[in-house]
C-alpha angles and dihedrals in degrees: 000000000000115000113215114237117256094251090057092046090052092047090048095051091049093053093044093049089047090054093046090049094051090048093051091050091052094046093049089050091050090056088063093032110029119192118256088233106056095213090062087065086070098036097058099051091042092056092048088061092074105014093047114177092010091061090042088056094045090052096051092041099043110002094062088062089066102051117126089248093051092048092049091050089055090060094052116100119258131227096295097038093268124123117271113257116263117251099234124202118223110256094248087059092048087053089050093050089048090050092048088051090057093039093056092059089046091049097050091044091051094047091051094044093049089048091051093048091048094049094043099036087228121184138161135199092018092296098149091108090058094050094263090299096161092045089052091052094050100043093037092055095041094054095037088052094049093048093043092055090048091051093048091045093058087048102049102036096061093039095051095026092234131170121243098269098042089043091053092050093047089050091050092049091045100046110029099078095038093048091047089051089051093049090049090060095043096046090046088058092042091053091048091048094047102038102030116018098034108015094165090058135250117250111252091224092057125100089231092062093054093043086057087051092051089055090046091053090052089051090050091051091058094044091051095042096083092045089052090048091055093044092056091046093056092042099245090121129044125245109243 
């Protein structure tokens, strides 16, 4: 097994600790300013794990517009008895929030799957030589898909006031394409990492491995972003 050089391990630890610190800052702020939609209290910190300061900025710039307190304030009458004007996000930001929602389910699924594969030394199709790459793809996608649909279900159902069956179908329509686009970006980076950059494999319990996963999740965010933009445009996803 390849042992990452010290400089890569140091860089990896810095990136991971920065992500954890940003996630912690978001989570602590959410304790005082919970999101109006409870699932977003999970979405924002999870995205900070890999996007670090970018996610932290996004939370304070746009996430704070959707706290329970902010949403209740918008429903209060203004000076002349009219409702307060809604603080709209620009469309590019709505698409980014929709992407982050999808990415959170993918990220949690991928973390759980990678941990299971490491603990069980799981591999399919004789993929041990490539660090169980095929097993990673299969289990990562399965768990990411399951969690992604759950995240989407608990977003769409309360917003559209749907029943369980209709809510599940709406969640499948909203998240299948965006989640697949995210995983394509992540899996492409994982393949590049495993087969080209580190052909001898990175230990799953090394900081360098999880740093590579952080980068892969950022790549997945960008491959999923155009799909989420389109899904918002056609109304399959809700603007948040």
